[in-house]
BALUMDO-448465 format. One record per residue: residue number from 1; x, y, z of N, C-alpha, C in turn; residue in one letter. Coordinates in steps of 0.05 Angstrom, whole numbers, plus 5000, padded with zeros to 4 digits. Each point is the difference from the previous one (the first is absolute). Layout:
# residues N
{NUM {X Y Z} {X Y Z} {X Y Z} "A"} ...
END
This chain:
# residues 239
{1 {0289 7257 6170} {4993 4974 4987} {5024 4990 4983} "X"} {2 {5012 5020 4985} {5022 4993 4983} {5024 4991 5017} "X"} {3 {5004 5013 5022} {5022 4993 5019} {4996 4972 5010} "X"} {4 {4975 4993 5007} {4994 4973 5010} {5005 4979 4978} "X"} {5 {4992 5007 4976} {5004 4981 4977} {5030 4995 4995} "X"} {6 {5016 5022 5001} {5029 4997 4996} {5013 4984 5022} "X"} {7 {4990 5004 5025} {5011 4985 5023} {4994 4971 4997} "X"} {8 {4974 4993 4991} {4993 4972 4996} {5016 4988 4978} "X"} {9 {5005 5016 4978} {5016 4990 4978} {5029 4994 5009} "X"} {10 {5011 5018 5016} {5027 4997 5010} {5002 4975 5018} "X"} {11 {4980 4997 5018} {5000 4976 5017} {4997 4974 4984} "X"} {12 {4983 5002 4979} {4997 4976 4982} {5026 4993 4987} "X"} {13 {5015 5021 4991} {5025 4995 4987} {5021 4988 5019} "X"} {14 {5000 5011 5024} {5019 4989 5020} {4993 4972 5007} "X"} {15 {4974 4993 5002} {4992 4973 5007} {5009 4981 4977} "X"} {16 {4997 5009 4976} {5008 4983 4977} {5030 4996 5000} "X"} {17 {5015 5021 5007} {5029 4998 5001} {5009 4980 5021} "X"} {18 {4987 5001 5024} {5007 4982 5021} {4995 4971 4992} "X"} {19 {4980 4996 4982} {4994 4973 4991} {5019 4990 4978} "X"} {20 {5005 5018 4981} {5015 4991 4976} {5030 5002 5003} "X"} {21 {5010 5019 5015} {5029 5003 5002} {5013 4975 5012} "X"} {22 {4989 4989 5022} {5012 4975 5011} {4999 4977 4980} "X"} {23 {4978 4999 4984} {4997 4979 4980} {5022 5003 4978} "X"} {24 {5005 5025 4992} {5020 5005 4980} {5028 4992 5010} "X"} {25 {5005 5007 5025} {5025 4993 5013} {5003 4969 5001} "X"} {26 {4979 4987 5008} {5001 4970 5002} {5005 4988 4973} "X"} {27 {4987 5011 4979} {5004 4989 4973} {5028 5004 4991} "X"} {28 {5012 5023 5006} {5027 5006 4992} {5019 4981 5015} "X"} {29 {4994 4996 5026} {5017 4982 5016} {4998 4972 4990} "X"} {30 {4976 4991 4993} {4997 4973 4989} {5015 4996 4974} "X"} {31 {4999 5021 4983} {5014 4999 4974} {5030 4998 5005} "X"} {32 {5010 5016 5020} {5028 5000 5007} {5008 4972 5010} "X"} {33 {4984 4989 5017} {5005 4973 5012} {5001 4979 4978} "X"} {34 {4981 5002 4981} {4999 4980 4978} {5025 5002 4983} "X"} {35 {5008 5025 4994} {5024 5004 4983} {5025 4988 5015} "X"} {36 {5001 5004 5026} {5022 4990 5016} {5001 4970 4999} "X"} {37 {4978 4987 5005} {4999 4971 4999} {5008 4989 4973} "X"} {38 {4990 5013 4979} {5006 4991 4973} {5030 5002 4994} "X"} {39 {5012 5022 5010} {5029 5004 4996} {5016 4978 5015} "X"} {40 {4992 4994 5024} {5013 4979 5015} {4997 4973 4986} "X"} {41 {4976 4995 4989} {4996 4975 4986} {5019 4998 4976} "X"} {42 {5003 5022 4985} {5018 4999 4977} {5029 4996 5008} "X"} {43 {5008 5012 5023} {5028 4996 5010} {5004 4971 5007} "X"} {44 {4981 4988 5015} {5003 4972 5008} {4999 4982 4975} "X"} {45 {4983 5005 4982} {4998 4984 4975} {5027 5001 4985} "X"} {46 {5013 5023 4999} {5025 5003 4986} {5022 4984 5015} "X"} {47 {4999 5000 5026} {5020 4985 5016} {4997 4970 4995} "X"} {48 {4976 4990 4999} {4996 4971 4996} {5005 4992 4971} "X"} {49 {4996 5019 4981} {5007 4994 4972} {5030 4996 4998} "X"} {50 {5016 5016 5015} {5029 4997 5000} {5008 4973 5012} "X"} {51 {4986 4992 5021} {5007 4975 5013} {4993 4976 4981} "X"} {52 {4976 5002 4987} {4992 4979 4982} {5020 4998 4976} "X"} {53 {5009 5023 4991} {5019 5000 4977} {5026 4986 5008} "X"} {54 {5009 5006 5025} {5025 4987 5009} {4997 4970 5002} "X"} {55 {4977 4992 5011} {4995 4971 5003} {4998 4986 4973} "X"} {56 {4989 5014 4980} {4997 4990 4973} {5028 4995 4988} "X"} {57 {5019 5018 5007} {5027 4999 4988} {5018 4981 5016} "X"} {58 {4990 4990 5023} {5018 4984 5018} {5012 4976 4985} "X"} {59 {4984 4986 4984} {5010 4977 4985} {5023 5008 4980} "X"} {60 {4996 5023 4987} {5021 5010 4982} {5025 5006 5014} "X"} {61 {4998 5012 5024} {5024 5006 5016} {5015 4975 5007} "X"} {62 {4986 4979 5008} {5013 4975 5007} {5015 4988 4976} "X"} {63 {4987 5001 4977} {5013 4990 4976} {5025 5016 4992} "X"} {64 {4998 5026 5003} {5023 5017 4994} {5023 4994 5019} "X"} {65 {4994 4997 5026} {5021 4994 5019} {5012 4973 4994} "X"} {66 {4984 4980 4993} {5010 4973 4993} {5018 5001 4976} "X"} {67 {4994 5016 4980} {5017 5003 4976} {5027 5011 5007} "X"} {68 {5001 5021 5016} {5026 5011 5009} {5016 4978 5014} "X"} {69 {4987 4985 5017} {5013 4979 5015} {5012 4979 4982} "X"} {70 {4984 4990 4981} {5009 4979 4981} {5024 5010 4983} "X"} {71 {5000 5025 4993} {5021 5011 4983} {5025 5009 5016} "X"} {72 {4998 4997 5027} {5022 5007 5017} {5005 5030 5002} "X"} {73 {4979 5016 4994} {5003 5029 5002} {4991 5009 5028} "X"} {74 {5019 4995 5018} {4993 5004 5028} {4999 5030 5008} "X"} {75 {5017 5016 4988} {5000 5029 5006} {4974 5012 4989} "X"} {76 {4992 4992 4976} {4975 5011 4989} {4976 4990 5016} "X"} {77 {5002 4975 5010} {4978 4989 5017} {4998 5016 5026} "X"} {78 {5023 5008 5011} {5000 5015 5025} {4987 5027 4996} "X"} {79 {5007 5013 4977} {4988 5027 4994} {4970 4997 4996} "X"} {80 {4992 4979 4985} {4972 4996 4994} {4984 4995 5026} "X"} {81 {5011 4984 5018} {4986 4994 5025} {4998 5024 5018} "X"} {82 {5021 5017 4999} {5000 5025 5016} {4978 5019 4990} "X"} {83 {4998 5003 4974} {4978 5017 4988} {4973 4988 5007} "X"} {84 {4998 4974 4999} {4974 4987 5006} {4993 5003 5029} "X"} {85 {5019 4999 5017} {4996 5004 5029} {4990 5028 5006} "X"} {86 {5012 5020 4986} {4991 5028 5004} {4972 5004 4991} "X"} {87 {4993 4987 4977} {4973 5002 4989} {4980 4987 5019} "X"} {88 {5007 4977 5011} {4982 4986 5018} {4997 5016 5026} "X"} {89 {5022 5013 5009} {4999 5015 5025} {4979 5022 4999} "X"} {90 {4998 5013 4976} {4981 5022 4997} {4971 4990 5002} "X"} {91 {4995 4975 4991} {4973 4989 5001} {4994 4987 5027} "X"} {92 {5020 4990 5013} {4996 4984 5024} {4997 5016 5026} "X"} {93 {4999 5027 4997} {4996 5017 5024} {4970 5001 5007} "X"} {94 {4989 4977 5008} {4972 4998 5005} {4995 5002 5031} "X"} {95 {4983 5019 5008} {4993 5003 5028} {4975 4984 5005} "X"} {96 {5000 4984 5021} {4977 4985 5008} {4992 5008 5028} "X"} {97 {4977 5014 5002} {4992 5012 5025} {4980 4983 5015} "X"} {98 {4986 4982 4986} {4978 4985 5012} {4973 5010 4991} "X"} {99 {5000 5022 4984} {4975 5011 4990} {5004 5005 4970} "X"} {100 {4982 4988 4984} {5003 5001 4971} {5000 5028 4988} "X"} {101 {4982 5017 5010} {4999 5027 4990} {5025 5016 5007} "X"} {102 {5009 4997 5024} {5025 5014 5008} {5024 4990 4984} "X"} {103 {5001 4973 4995} {5021 4989 4983} {5000 5013 4972} "X"} {104 {4976 5002 4989} {4998 5011 4973} {5009 5028 4998} "X"} {105 {4991 5017 5019} {5007 5028 5000} {5030 5004 5006} "X"} {106 {5010 4987 5021} {5028 5003 5007} {5019 4992 4978} "X"} {107 {4995 4977 4988} {5018 4990 4979} {4999 5016 4975} "X"} {108 {4976 5011 4993} {4999 5017 4976} {5015 5026 5005} "X"} {109 {4997 5011 5025} {5014 5025 5006} {5030 4996 5003} "X"} {110 {5008 4977 5011} {5029 4995 5003} {5013 4997 4973} "X"} {111 {4986 4989 4980} {5011 4999 4973} {5005 5028 4989} "X"} {112 {4982 5018 5006} {5004 5028 4991} {5023 5013 5015} "X"} {113 {5003 4995 5025} {5022 5011 5016} {5027 4991 4989} "X"} {114 {5001 4974 4993} {5025 4990 4988} {5006 5013 4973} "X"} {115 {4979 5004 4985} {5003 5013 4974} {5010 5029 5003} "X"} {116 {4990 5014 5021} {5009 5027 5005} {5025 5002 5017} "X"} {117 {5012 4977 5006} {5025 4999 5016} {4996 5013 5028} "X"} {118 {4978 4993 5013} {4995 5009 5027} {5007 4977 5019} "X"} {119 {5017 5006 5020} {5007 4980 5020} {4976 4994 5017} "X"} {120 {4996 4974 5006} {4977 4992 5015} {5007 4982 5023} "X"} {121 {4985 5002 5022} {5001 4982 5022} {4971 4992 5007} "X"} {122 {4994 4975 5000} {4972 4991 5003} {4998 4978 5021} "X"} {123 {4984 5004 5020} {4992 4980 5019} {4969 5001 5001} "X"} {124 {4987 4978 4991} {4971 5001 4997} {4987 4974 5008} "X"} {125 {4983 5002 5020} {4983 4977 5009} {4972 5011 5003} "X"} {126 {4981 4989 4985} {4973 5011 4999} {4980 4978 5008} "X"} {127 {4981 5005 5017} {4979 4980 5006} {4985 4992 4975} "X"} {128 {4994 4974 4998} {4986 4990 4976} {4972 5012 4999} "X"} {129 {4988 5005 5023} {4973 5012 5001} {5000 5024 5019} "X"} {130 {4987 5021 4990} {4998 5025 5016} {4973 5013 4995} "X"} {131 {4994 5020 5016} {4975 5015 4996} {5001 5016 4974} "X"} {132 {5023 5011 4994} {5003 5016 4976} {4997 4982 4975} "X"} {133 {4986 5010 4980} {4995 4984 4975} {5025 4999 4983} "X"} {134 {5001 4982 4981} {5023 4998 4982} {5002 5026 4983} "X"} {135 {4978 5011 4991} {5000 5024 4985} {5012 5023 5016} "X"} {136 {4992 5002 5025} {5010 5022 5017} {5029 4995 5006} "X"} {137 {5009 4975 5004} {5028 4995 5004} {5016 5008 4976} "X"} {138 {4989 4994 4976} {5013 5008 4975} {5004 5030 4999} "X"} {139 {4979 5015 5006} {5001 5029 4999} {5019 5011 5021} "X"} {140 {5000 4988 5023} {5017 5010 5022} {5030 4996 4993} "X"} {141 {5007 4975 4995} {5029 4995 4994} {5008 5013 4974} "X"} {142 {4982 4999 4980} {5007 5012 4974} {5007 5029 5002} "X"} {143 {4984 5015 5015} {5005 5029 5003} {5025 5005 5016} "X"} {144 {5004 4985 5022} {5025 5005 5016} {5025 4995 4983} "X"} {145 {5000 4978 4985} {5024 4993 4985} {5003 5018 4975} "X"} {146 {4978 5007 4987} {5001 5018 4977} {5012 5027 5008} "X"} {147 {4991 5011 5023} {5011 5025 5010} {5029 4998 5006} "X"} {148 {5008 4977 5012} {5028 4996 5008} {5018 4999 4974} "X"} {149 {4990 4985 4980} {5015 4998 4975} {5003 5027 4986} "X"} {150 {4978 5014 4999} {5000 5027 4987} {5019 5019 5014} "X"} {151 {5001 4999 5027} {5018 5017 5015} {5029 4993 4994} "X"} {152 {5006 4974 4999} {5028 4991 4995} {5009 5007 4972} "X"} {153 {4982 5000 4981} {5007 5007 4972} {5010 5029 4998} "X"} {154 {4992 5017 5019} {5008 5028 4999} {5027 5005 5014} "X"} {155 {5011 4979 5012} {5026 5002 5014} {5023 4995 4981} "X"} {156 {5019 5018 4999} {5022 4998 4980} {5022 4981 5010} "X"} {157 {5005 5000 5027} {5022 4983 5010} {4991 4971 5004} "X"} {158 {5017 4981 4993} {4993 4972 5002} {4994 4992 5029} "X"} {159 {5016 5010 5019} {4996 4992 5028} {4974 5010 5011} "X"} {160 {4989 5021 4988} {4975 5011 5010} {4975 4986 4989} "X"} {161 {5004 4981 4981} {4977 4985 4989} {4997 4974 5015} "X"} {162 {4983 4999 5019} {4996 4976 5016} {4971 4998 5009} "X"} {163 {4990 4976 5003} {4973 4995 5012} {5002 4977 5019} "X"} {164 {4991 5004 5025} {4999 4979 5020} {4971 4994 5006} "X"} {165 {4993 4974 4999} {4973 4991 5005} {4999 4980 5022} "X"} {166 {4984 5005 5020} {4997 4981 5022} {4970 4996 5005} "X"} {167 {4992 4975 4999} {4972 4993 5005} {4998 4975 5018} "X"} {168 {4985 5001 5021} {4998 4978 5018} {4976 5004 5019} "X"} {169 {4996 4979 5017} {4978 5002 5020} {5013 5011 5026} "X"} {170 {4987 5020 5010} {5010 5013 5025} {4976 5003 5019} "X"} {171 {5001 4985 5022} {4979 5001 5020} {4972 4998 4987} "X"} {172 {4996 4978 4984} {4975 4994 4987} {4991 5022 4981} "X"} {173 {5019 5016 4990} {4995 5020 4979} {5019 4996 4977} "X"} {174 {4991 5008 4976} {5017 4998 4977} {5016 5026 4998} "X"} {175 {5026 4997 5001} {5018 5024 5001} {5014 5002 4973} "X"} {176 {4999 5024 4988} {5013 5006 4975} {5017 5025 5004} "X"} {177 {5026 4997 4991} {5018 5023 5001} {5015 5002 4974} "X"} {178 {4999 5023 4987} {5014 5005 4975} {5017 5025 5004} "X"} {179 {5026 4997 4996} {5018 5023 5001} {5015 5002 4974} "X"} {180 {5002 5024 4990} {5014 5004 4974} {5016 5025 4999} "X"} {181 {5019 5000 4982} {5016 5025 4995} {4984 5019 4983} "X"} {182 {5007 5026 5002} {4986 5020 4985} {5018 5024 4996} "X"} {183 {4993 5017 4982} {5015 5025 4996} {4990 5021 5019} "X"} {184 {5018 5009 5018} {4992 5020 5020} {4982 4989 5021} "X"} {185 {4979 5016 5006} {4982 4993 5022} {4971 5005 4990} "X"} {186 {4981 4983 5008} {4973 5003 4991} {4987 5025 5013} "X"} {187 {4986 5015 4983} {4987 5025 5009} {4974 4993 5015} "X"} {188 {4993 5015 5020} {4976 4996 5015} {4983 5025 5000} "X"} {189 {4974 4995 5004} {4981 5022 5005} {4984 4992 5024} "X"} {190 {5007 5010 5023} {4987 4990 5025} {5009 4971 5005} "X"} {191 {4981 4982 5003} {5006 4972 5005} {5002 4984 4974} "X"} {192 {4993 5012 4977} {4999 4986 4975} {5026 5005 4984} "X"} {193 {5009 4979 4986} {5023 5003 4982} {4989 5009 4973} "X"} {194 {5014 5018 4987} {4992 5011 4975} {5008 4981 4977} "X"} {195 {4980 4992 4984} {5005 4983 4977} {5015 5015 4978} "X"} {196 {5020 4986 4988} {5015 5012 4978} {4986 4994 4973} "X"} {197 {4979 4984 5001} {4985 4993 4976} {4978 5021 4994} "X"} {198 {4990 4999 4976} {4979 5019 4992} {4973 4988 5009} "X"} {199 {4996 5001 5026} {4975 4990 5011} {4988 5021 5019} "X"} {200 {4974 5000 5004} {4988 5021 5016} {5007 4998 5029} "X"} {201 {5002 5024 5013} {5005 5000 5028} {5029 4995 5007} "X"} {202 {5006 5001 5026} {5027 4995 5009} {5007 4971 4999} "X"} {203 {4981 4983 5006} {5003 4971 4998} {4993 4992 4971} "X"} {204 {5017 4983 4988} {4992 4988 4974} {4979 4979 5004} "X"} {205 {4988 4991 4978} {4979 4979 5002} {5011 4975 5013} "X"} {206 {5025 4993 4993} {5012 4976 5012} {5002 5001 5030} "X"} {207 {5010 5023 5010} {5002 5004 5029} {4972 5000 5013} "X"} {208 {4980 5012 4986} {4973 5000 5011} {4989 4971 5003} "X"} {209 {5006 4984 4980} {4990 4972 5001} {5013 4985 5023} "X"} {210 {5026 5004 5004} {5013 4987 5023} {4988 5009 5026} "X"} {211 {4996 5026 5002} {4988 5011 5025} {4973 4988 5006} "X"} {212 {4983 4999 4979} {4973 4990 5003} {4999 4970 5008} "X"} {213 {5018 4984 4988} {5001 4972 5007} {5008 4996 5029} "X"} {214 {5021 5014 5008} {5009 4998 5028} {4978 5009 5019} "X"} {215 {4987 5022 4994} {4978 5011 5017} {4977 4980 5001} "X"} {216 {4994 4987 4977} {4977 4982 4999} {5003 4977 5021} "X"} {217 {5025 4991 5003} {5004 4977 5018} {5010 5008 5028} "X"} {218 {4999 5026 5005} {5008 5010 5027} {5030 4996 5005} "X"} {219 {5016 5002 4979} {5028 4996 5002} {5016 5025 5008} "X"} {220 {5026 4998 4999} {5018 5022 5007} {5018 5006 4976} "X"} {221 {5004 5025 4994} {5017 5008 4977} {5018 5023 5009} "X"} {222 {5025 4999 4993} {5019 5021 5006} {5019 5004 4977} "X"} {223 {5004 5025 4991} {5019 5006 4979} {5020 5020 5012} "X"} {224 {5025 4995 4993} {5022 5018 5010} {5019 5005 4977} "X"} {225 {5012 5024 5000} {5020 5006 4979} {5023 5016 5013} "X"} {226 {5024 4991 4993} {5025 5014 5006} {5015 5005 4975} "X"} {227 {5022 5014 5001} {5016 5006 4976} {5008 4974 4987} "X"} {228 {4990 4995 4975} {5008 4977 4984} {4985 4975 5007} "X"} {229 {4981 5001 5019} {4986 4975 5008} {4970 5005 5005} "X"} {230 {4984 4981 4991} {4971 5001 5006} {4992 4973 5011} "X"} {231 {4983 5000 5021} {4992 4975 5012} {4970 5000 5006} "X"} {232 {4988 4977 4996} {4971 4996 5007} {4997 4975 5017} "X"} {233 {4985 5002 5022} {4994 4977 5017} {4970 4997 5002} "X"} {234 {4990 4975 4998} {4972 4994 5001} {4995 4976 5018} "X"} {235 {4979 5002 5017} {4991 4977 5015} {4971 4995 4994} "X"} {236 {4993 4975 4994} {4972 4993 4994} {4992 4976 5017} "X"} {237 {4977 5001 5013} {4991 4977 5015} {4996 4976 4982} "X"} {238 {5008 4977 5008} {4998 4976 4984} {4971 4988 5003} "X"} {239 {4990 5000 5025} {4973 4989 5005} {4980 5023 5005} "X"} 
END
């Protein structure tokens, strides 16, 4: 009788675990996704604050240039205009993909890449409407680019810090490719790449979110690593 009671208790515990463990994982994933979206929002907000500040100062810049011109200080004017041009160049690196969410994520991450002196090559064309939601697109691109930036920050040589981004429509599918420099080669455990972050399992939460989004839409995902390089390719059905 006692054995039967213990068996029933064990089965009850296992049943509860099967119910609650997925819920706990989902809650943690939702919290991670929320934090990621909030971080992207702050990055975009900071970028637009910088743009608004420059626009606010535009009138002052014109007046200063006019003063140099009136006083005949042409060399000083040339130096001032050169500095102004460099300042504007940093702000004017705006990528327009055709999708507002992709624009926001790409431009916020590109501002970070410039700050960290990471060489970038970007070709990006995104459908205005897709099956994937804006939140999922934010999570997808945000994780890919965050991982690429983090890997480049660990590279000591300047030539090894690079990120190449290619996004376009390929045979009625949305194609995303991100290639970045890294220190050494990414470690693997079977088919999974080992996360360098303090996250459970071999896949970090970010990689798990990317995997789940691609799987949800029946897409294709491939990750490859060679010495000093890591690359991710994704295909997602548009319709």
